[in-house]
C-alpha positions as CSV (number, residue, x, y, z in Angstrom):
1,M,176.9,85.0,-30.7
2,N,178.5,85.5,-27.3
3,K,177.3,84.3,-23.9
4,S,175.3,87.4,-23.1
5,E,173.6,87.3,-26.5
6,L,172.8,83.6,-26.0
7,I,171.3,84.3,-22.5
8,E,169.1,87.0,-24.1
9,A,167.9,84.7,-26.8
10,I,167.1,81.9,-24.3
11,A,165.2,84.3,-22.1
12,A,163.2,85.6,-25.0
13,S,162.5,82.1,-26.4
14,A,161.5,80.6,-23.0
15,D,159.8,83.8,-21.7
16,I,161.9,83.8,-18.5
17,P,164.0,86.5,-16.9
18,K,167.6,86.9,-18.1
19,A,168.9,86.0,-14.7
20,A,167.1,82.7,-14.8
21,A,168.3,82.0,-18.3
22,G,171.8,82.8,-17.2
23,R,171.6,80.4,-14.3
24,A,170.1,77.7,-16.5
25,L,172.9,78.1,-19.1
26,D,175.6,78.0,-16.4
27,A,174.0,74.9,-14.9
28,M,173.9,73.2,-18.3
29,V,177.6,74.0,-19.0
30,D,178.6,72.8,-15.5
31,T,176.6,69.6,-15.8
32,V,178.1,68.8,-19.3
33,T,181.6,69.6,-18.0
34,G,181.1,67.4,-14.9
35,A,179.9,64.5,-17.0
36,L,182.9,64.7,-19.4
37,K,185.3,64.9,-16.4
38,D,183.7,61.7,-15.1
39,G,184.3,60.0,-18.5
40,D,180.6,60.0,-19.5
41,Q,179.2,61.3,-22.7
42,V,176.2,63.6,-23.0
43,V,173.7,62.8,-25.8
44,L,171.1,65.4,-26.8
45,V,169.0,63.7,-29.5
46,G,168.8,65.8,-32.6
47,F,171.4,68.2,-31.4
48,G,174.6,66.2,-30.9
49,T,176.9,64.3,-28.6
50,F,179.5,65.6,-26.2
51,S,182.3,63.1,-25.5
52,V,185.9,62.8,-24.5
53,K,188.5,61.3,-26.9
54,D,192.0,60.1,-26.1
55,R,194.8,61.6,-28.1
56,A,197.9,59.5,-28.2
57,A,201.4,60.8,-27.4
58,R,203.4,61.7,-30.4
59,T,206.6,63.4,-31.6
60,G,206.4,66.9,-32.9
61,R,208.9,69.5,-34.1
62,N,209.8,72.8,-32.6
63,P,209.0,75.2,-35.5
64,Q,211.8,77.6,-34.6
65,T,214.6,75.0,-34.3
66,G,213.3,71.9,-36.0
67,D,214.2,69.9,-33.0
68,P,211.9,66.9,-32.1
69,I,209.8,67.3,-29.0
70,E,207.5,64.9,-27.3
71,I,203.9,65.8,-27.1
72,A,202.1,64.1,-24.2
73,A,198.9,62.1,-24.5
74,A,195.8,64.0,-23.6
75,K,192.0,63.7,-23.3
76,I,190.2,66.0,-25.7
77,P,186.6,67.1,-25.4
78,S,184.7,66.5,-28.6
79,F,181.3,67.4,-30.1
80,K,179.6,65.5,-32.9
81,A,176.6,67.2,-34.4
82,G,173.4,65.3,-34.7
83,K,171.4,64.8,-37.9
84,A,168.8,67.4,-37.1
85,L,171.4,70.1,-36.4
86,K,173.3,69.2,-39.6
87,D,170.1,69.4,-41.6
88,A,169.1,72.7,-40.0
89,V,172.5,74.3,-40.8
90,N,172.6,72.9,-44.4
91,G,168.9,73.4,-45.2
C-alpha cells in the first residue's frame, strides 16, 4: 500500500474527503517526526511505539577492497509493534 492508497482508505474509513485525510496523514507523520527529532517517543497503545535508538560507532570493511573503515555512531528511528497489532497480523 502506498501513500495515496492509504489516504483513500483513511478517507473511506473516516467518511471524510481525500484532501482532509491527506492533511491528517501528513500532520501525523510531521508530528511523529518532530517528536523523534526532539528525543521523545510516541506510544500508540495497541499499535506500537516509535522511538530513537543510538547505534554505536564501529569498524566495518569495504566490500571491494577489504580495507577497514570507520562507521560513525548514529541515531536510528525504530518502531516496536504493540500486542494488538501483532495479534491482528498473526491471527
